[in-house]
C-alpha positions in Angstrom: -0.2 -37.4 252.0 -0.9 -35.8 248.6 -0.9 -32.2 248.2 -4.9 -32.1 248.0 -5.2 -33.7 251.5 -2.3 -31.4 253.1 -4.0 -28.3 251.4 -7.7 -29.3 253.0 -5.8 -30.1 256.2 -4.4 -26.4 256.4 -7.8 -24.9 255.6 -9.5 -26.8 258.4 -6.6 -26.1 261.0 -6.9 -22.3 259.8 -10.7 -22.3 260.5 -10.4 -23.7 263.7 -7.6 -21.1 265.4 -9.9 -18.3 263.7 -12.9 -19.3 265.7 -10.8 -19.6 268.5 -8.9 -16.3 268.1 -12.4 -15.0 267.5 -14.0 -16.0 270.5 -11.2 -14.8 273.0 -11.1 -11.4 271.4 -14.9 -11.2 271.6 -15.0 -11.7 275.1 -13.3 -8.1 275.5 -16.0 -5.9 274.6 -18.5 -8.1 276.7 -16.6 -7.9 280.3 -18.5 -4.6 281.3 -21.8 -5.9 280.3 -20.9 -9.3 282.3 -19.6 -7.3 285.1 -23.0 -5.5 285.1 -25.2 -8.7 284.6 -23.6 -10.7 287.8 -23.1 -7.6 289.9 -19.3 -8.1 290.6 -15.8 -6.3 290.4 -13.7 -5.9 287.7 -10.9 -7.4 289.5 -13.2 -10.4 289.3 -14.6 -10.4 286.1 -10.7 -10.0 284.9 -10.4 -13.2 285.3 -12.7 -14.6 282.4 -9.8 -13.4 280.3 -7.0 -14.8 282.9 -8.4 -17.8 283.8 -8.6 -19.1 279.8 -4.9 -17.4 279.5 -3.5 -19.5 282.5 -4.6 -22.5 281.6 -3.9 -22.7 277.8 -0.2 -21.7 278.6 0.3 -24.4 280.8 -1.8 -27.3 278.9 0.5 -25.9 275.4 3.4 -28.0 276.4 1.6 -31.0 277.9 -0.7 -31.4 275.1 2.2 -31.1 272.7 4.2 -33.7 274.4 0.9 -35.9 274.3 0.7 -35.8 270.9 4.1 -36.6 270.1 3.6 -39.7 272.1 -0.4 -40.7 271.2 -0.8 -38.9 268.0 -1.3 -35.1 267.2 -4.9 -35.7 265.6 -5.7 -37.8 268.8 -4.7 -34.7 271.1 -5.8 -32.2 268.6 -9.4 -33.3 268.8 -9.4 -34.0 272.5 -8.3 -30.1 273.0 -11.0 -28.8 270.7 -13.7 -31.1 272.5 -12.8 -29.8 275.8 -12.9 -26.3 274.3 -16.6 -26.9 272.5 -17.9 -28.0 275.7 -16.9 -25.3 277.4 -18.0 -22.9 275.4 -21.3 -24.4 275.0 -21.5 -24.3 279.0 -20.2 -20.7 279.1 -23.3 -18.9 277.6 -25.3 -20.4 279.9 -23.1 -19.3 283.1 -25.4 -18.7 285.9 -22.7 -17.4 288.3 -19.6 -15.6 287.9 -17.9 -18.2 289.1 -19.1 -20.9 286.5 -18.2 -18.5 283.7 -14.7 -18.4 285.0 -14.8 -21.8 285.7 -15.8 -22.7 281.6 -13.3 -20.0 280.7 -10.5 -22.1 282.2 -11.5 -25.4 280.5 -11.5 -23.5 277.3 -8.0 -22.7 277.9 -7.1 -26.2 276.8 -8.4 -25.2 273.6 -5.3 -23.1 273.4 -2.9 -26.0 273.0 -4.6 -26.2 269.6 -2.2 -24.1 268.0 1.2 -25.6 268.5 -0.6 -28.9 267.6 -1.5 -27.3 264.2 1.7 -26.3 263.8 3.3 -29.7 264.4 0.7 -31.2 262.1 1.7 -29.0 259.3 5.0 -29.3 259.9 5.0 -33.0 259.3 3.1 -33.3 256.2 3.9 -30.1 254.0 7.0 -30.5 252.0 10.0 -28.5 253.6 10.0 -25.9 250.8 6.0 -25.3 251.7 6.2 -25.5 255.6 6.9 -21.8 256.0 4.0 -20.9 253.4 1.6 -22.8 255.6 2.7 -21.8 259.2 2.3 -18.4 257.7 -1.1 -18.6 257.0 -2.0 -20.3 260.4 -0.2 -17.1 262.0 -2.4 -15.2 260.1 -5.2 -16.7 261.9 -3.8 -14.7 264.9 -4.9 -11.2 263.3 -8.0 -12.5 261.6 -9.8 -14.0 264.6 -9.3 -11.0 266.9 -10.2 -8.6 264.1 -13.7 -10.4 263.8 -13.8 -10.8 267.9 -13.5 -6.8 268.0 -15.6 -6.2 264.9 -18.5 -9.0 264.9 -18.7 -9.5 268.9 -19.3 -6.2 269.5 -22.3 -6.2 267.3 -23.6 -9.4 269.1 -22.5 -8.2 272.7 -24.6 -5.2 271.9 -27.5 -6.3 270.1 -28.2 -9.8 271.7 -26.2 -10.3 274.5 -22.5 -11.7 275.6 -24.5 -15.2 275.8 -25.1 -15.2 272.2 -21.3 -14.9 271.7 -20.4 -18.0 273.1 -23.9 -19.9 271.7 -22.4 -18.9 268.2 -18.9 -19.7 268.6 -20.3 -23.1 270.0 -22.1 -24.1 266.8 -19.6 -22.8 264.4 -16.8 -25.1 266.5 -19.0 -28.2 266.5 -19.2 -28.1 262.5 -15.4 -27.5 262.4 -14.9 -30.1 265.0 -16.8 -32.9 262.8 -15.3 -31.7 259.5 -12.0 -32.5 261.2 -13.1 -35.9 262.7 -13.6 -36.6 259.2 -11.3 -35.3 257.3 -8.0 -35.2 259.2 -5.6 -37.8 259.4 -3.3 -39.0 261.8 0.4 -38.6 261.4 3.3 -41.1 261.3 5.7 -39.5 263.7 5.5 -40.2 267.0 7.6 -40.3 270.3 8.1 -43.6 272.0 8.8 -41.8 275.4 6.8 -41.9 278.4 5.1 -38.6 279.4 6.6 -37.2 282.2 3.7 -35.8 284.5 5.7 -34.9 287.5 7.5 -32.3 285.1 4.4 -31.3 283.7 2.9 -30.8 287.0 6.1 -28.6 288.3 5.9 -26.2 284.9 2.4 -25.6 285.0 2.2 -24.9 288.3 5.2 -22.4 288.3 4.0 -20.8 284.9 0.4 -20.6 286.3 2.2 -18.5 289.5 4.1 -16.2 287.6 1.0 -15.6 285.2 -1.6 -15.2 288.1 1.6 -12.9 289.9 1.5 -10.4 286.6 -2.5 -10.4 285.6 -3.2 -9.4 289.3 -0.4 -7.3 290.2 -2.2 -3.9 288.6 -5.6 -4.9 291.2 -3.5 -6.3 294.1 -0.3 -4.7 294.3 2.9 -6.3 293.6 4.6 -6.0 296.7 2.0 -7.6 299.0 2.5 -10.7 300.8 -0.2 -13.0 298.7 1.5 -11.4 295.3 5.1 -12.3 296.6 4.4 -15.5 297.5 2.8 -16.2 294.1 6.5 -15.4 292.8 8.4 -17.4 295.3 6.1 -20.3 294.8 6.5 -19.9 291.0 9.9 -19.4 290.9 10.7 -22.4 293.2 8.4 -25.1 290.9 10.5 -23.5 287.9 13.5 -24.5 289.6 12.2 -27.8 290.9 11.4 -28.3 287.1 14.9 -27.5 285.5 16.4 -29.5 288.7 14.1 -32.6 287.7 14.1 -32.5 284.2 17.9 -33.1 284.3 17.5 -36.6 286.2 15.1 -37.9 284.4 15.5 -40.4 281.4 12.7 -39.4 280.0 11.8 -35.6 280.8 8.9 -33.9 279.5 11.4 -31.6 277.3 14.9 -32.6 277.1 16.5 -29.2 278.1 19.1 -29.8 275.7 16.9 -28.5 273.0 17.7 -25.4 274.2 20.9 -25.3 273.6 20.2 -25.3 270.0 20.8 -22.1 268.6 17.5 -21.3 266.9 15.5 -23.0 269.5 16.7 -20.6 271.8 16.5 -17.1 269.4 13.1 -18.0 268.6 12.0 -18.8 272.4 14.0 -15.7 273.8 12.8 -13.2 270.5 9.3 -14.7 271.1 9.4 -13.5 274.8 10.2 -9.9 273.7 8.4 -9.5 270.8 4.9 -11.1 272.7 5.3 -7.9 275.1 5.9 -5.7 272.0 2.7 -7.2 270.2 0.3 -6.8 273.1 1.8 -3.5 274.0 0.2 -2.2 270.5 -3.6 -4.3 271.2 -4.0 -2.7 274.6 -2.6 0.9 273.8 -4.5 1.6 271.1 -8.0 0.2 272.3 -7.8 2.3 274.9 -6.3 5.5 272.8 -8.9 5.1 270.2 -11.7 5.2 272.8 -10.7 8.0 275.0 -12.5 11.2 274.2 -10.5 14.0 272.3 -7.9 15.7 272.5 -6.6 12.6 275.1 -7.8 9.8 272.3 -9.9 9.4 269.1 -13.2 9.3 270.9 -14.6 6.2 268.9 -16.8 3.4 270.0 -16.2 -0.1 270.5 -17.3 -1.0 267.2 -15.3 1.7 265.6 -12.4 0.2 267.1 -13.1 -3.0 265.8 -13.4 -1.1 262.4 -10.2 0.4 263.4 -8.2 -2.9 263.6 -9.6 -4.5 260.5 -7.0 -3.3 258.4 -4.4 -4.5 260.8 -6.1 -7.9 260.7 -6.3 -7.7 256.6 -2.5 -7.1 256.2 -1.3 -9.9 258.6 -3.5 -12.5 257.0 -2.4 -11.8 253.3 1.2 -10.9 254.0 1.6 -14.3 256.4 1.8 -16.9 253.3 3.7 -14.2 251.4 6.3 -13.8 254.4 6.2 -17.8 254.4 7.2 -18.2 251.0 10.0 -15.6 251.6 11.4 -17.6 255.0 11.7 -20.8 252.4 13.8 -19.1 249.9 15.9 -16.7 251.9 16.1 -18.3 255.2 14.5 -16.7 258.9 17.4 -14.5 259.2 16.7 -11.5 257.1 13.3 -11.8 257.3 13.4 -11.8 261.2 16.1 -8.8 261.1 13.6 -6.7 258.6 10.5 -7.6 260.9 12.2 -6.1 263.9 13.3 -3.0 261.9 9.7 -2.5 260.8 8.4 -3.0 264.3 10.5 -0.3 265.6 9.3 2.1 262.5 5.8 1.4 263.1 5.9 2.1 267.3 8.1 4.9 266.5 5.2 6.8 263.9 2.6 5.8 266.7 4.4 8.5 268.9 4.5 11.3 266.0 1.2 10.4 263.9 -1.6 9.4 265.6 -4.2 12.6 265.5 -6.8 11.1 263.2 -7.9 7.2 262.6 -6.4 7.2 259.4 -2.8 8.1 260.8 -3.4 5.4 263.5 -4.4 2.9 260.8 -1.0 3.5 258.6 0.9 3.1 262.0 -0.5 -0.1 263.0 -0.5 -1.6 259.7 3.5 -0.7 259.3 3.9 -2.2 262.8 1.7 -5.2 261.9 3.7 -5.9 258.9 7.0 -6.1 261.1 5.3 -8.2 263.7 4.3 -10.9 261.2 7.4 -10.7 259.7 8.6 -11.6 263.2 5.8 -14.4 264.1 6.0 -16.5 261.0 10.1 -17.2 261.1 10.0 -17.8 265.2 7.5 -20.5 264.6 8.9 -22.2 261.4 12.8 -21.8 263.4 11.3 -24.2 266.3 9.7 -26.6 263.9 12.4 -27.3 261.6 15.3 -27.0 264.2 13.5 -29.5 267.1 13.7 -33.3 266.4 10.8 -34.9 264.5 9.6 -36.5 267.4 10.1 -33.7 269.6 8.1 -31.0 267.5 4.8 -31.2 269.5 6.7 -30.1 272.8 9.0 -28.0 271.1 6.4 -25.5 269.7 4.1 -26.0 272.7 7.3 -24.6 275.1 7.6 -22.0 272.4 3.7 -21.4 272.8 3.8 -21.0 276.6 6.9 -18.4 276.4 5.5 -16.1 273.8 2.4 -16.3 276.3 4.3 -15.1 278.8 5.1 -12.1 276.9 1.6 -11.7 275.9 0.9 -11.4 279.5 3.4 -8.8 280.6 2.5 -6.4 277.6 -0.9 -5.4 279.2 0.9 -5.0 282.3 3.2 -2.7 281.2 0.4 -0.8 279.5 -1.5 -0.5 282.3 1.0 0.6 284.9 2.5 3.5 282.6 -1.3 4.4 282.1 -1.8 4.6 285.4 1.6 6.1 286.3 0.7 9.2 283.7 -2.6 10.6 284.0 -4.3 13.9 283.4 -7.5 15.2 284.6 -10.4 15.6 281.8 -12.5 18.8 282.1 -15.6 19.4 280.8 -17.3 23.4 280.4 -20.9 23.7 282.5 -22.4 26.6 282.9 -19.3 28.7 281.8 -17.0 26.5 284.3 -14.3 23.9 283.6 -15.6 21.1 285.8 -13.3 18.2 286.2 -15.3 14.7 285.4 -12.6 11.4 284.7 -8.7 11.1 285.2 -7.4 9.9 281.6 -4.1 8.2 280.7 -2.1 11.7 279.3 -0.4 11.6 276.0 2.8 11.0 278.0 1.5 8.0 278.8 0.7 6.6 275.3 4.4 7.9 274.0 6.4 6.0 277.0 4.3 2.5 276.1 5.4 3.3 272.5 8.8 4.2 273.1 8.9 0.9 275.2 7.4 -0.8 272.0 10.2 0.6 269.9 12.8 -1.1 272.5 11.3 -4.4 272.7 11.4 -4.8 268.6 15.0 -3.3 269.1 16.0 -5.9 271.5 14.0 -8.6 269.1 16.5 -7.2 266.3 19.6 -7.8 268.7 18.3 -11.2 269.5 17.9 -11.7 266.1 21.4 -11.5 264.9 22.1 -14.6 266.5 20.2 -16.7 264.4 21.2 -19.7 262.2 20.3 -18.9 258.6 19.0 -22.0 256.5 16.5 -22.5 253.2 14.1 -24.9 252.6 16.3 -26.7 249.7 19.1 -27.2 252.0 17.3 -28.9 254.5 15.9 -31.3 251.8 19.2 -31.8 250.6 20.6 -32.5 254.0 17.7 -35.0 254.5 18.6 -36.6 251.2 22.1 -37.0 252.4 21.4 -38.5 255.7 19.1 -40.8 254.0 21.3 -42.5 251.6 23.9 -42.8 254.1 21.5 -44.6 256.5 
């Protein structure tokens, strides 16, 4: 594939990822309206986001393996097709159960990200892979920013259904562009797909994610929740035992012995917790009334996050270039330290919208400096014919971290509350119980700890440079 075709492929994949991340964030400001329209509970409406997350996490390694075996374009198109159908159905949901079901099917589209990373790694020269991956990683910020901003306007003025309607039309356009211009790569695995292993890890991860997402609503120690935890742990244990005996497992467990694969997965889990601590805590803090927060509207909060998204989108490709030249280790270490600084500033410097933007921009710089090298480390370290499943597993593990972050934020905010009073006829009247300043300090301190742990794990990274990888491949080819 020539350079022009590779760039065109990159743009198509990036556009699809922006749309997917836009839709998933757009749902967040729509949840209260969805709850009112269907006259349901907050616990039930929470499944509108949980169903997508759980199915997406489970689908990522399976679709990654299928992409390795049957072709990356084929599985990419299939994932997008499921996504488009589900988005179209979601906009016409007659009930909350139907909407949750549609969102679960949408979760299959979550597998687009690891497949897209695998495609880029296949078609780009080694010295430009990190740059291209940086662009795709930047979509993780652009999409949510558009979702919070544009989605808020659509939900407010047209209704949450139109958020899905517009996404359906745009996704359909990108789908046909993908059909016409994307080309299949020649790198495939000849192994069979281990569906038993996929079922075990899928059921185990799904149980753990349901436990994490529903714990705040049903209680962490209730019989039903503990049963989920037990089932999840049992299925994941069975997965490890089965995979060790399979001649053609879903994923060779020896891949986790590769130092950079292990570092990427552990650091991805930890930093995923920190990343979603930011999103949840800042969203709450920005909208709480003064003096507990900044008293902003949903749309103003979306505008507040825009500089963060712009920073990550612009810096992502630049970080990719640095990774290609210096290797992932120094970038990863630097990103973790910048992340520590960003969370610290949120503790001491958040009295105004401008101050909070400054803090989050710094934190986002640290996060993009973590995301890009982590993705590159997996893509480069695993064998070519296991690239899809390797990145899919990394996506699953980072998703686990992402699901833990909101839980930590919610638990801390529920544990440290204060009464909000208003003045009425000369008397102070309590009208609400809100998260206190201590709660947000503890959340941001937890973020500092997560970034500090990421720094420690990153010290074990085996550094490499794109030029060294190319030279090594040339030597192997000449020897063969």
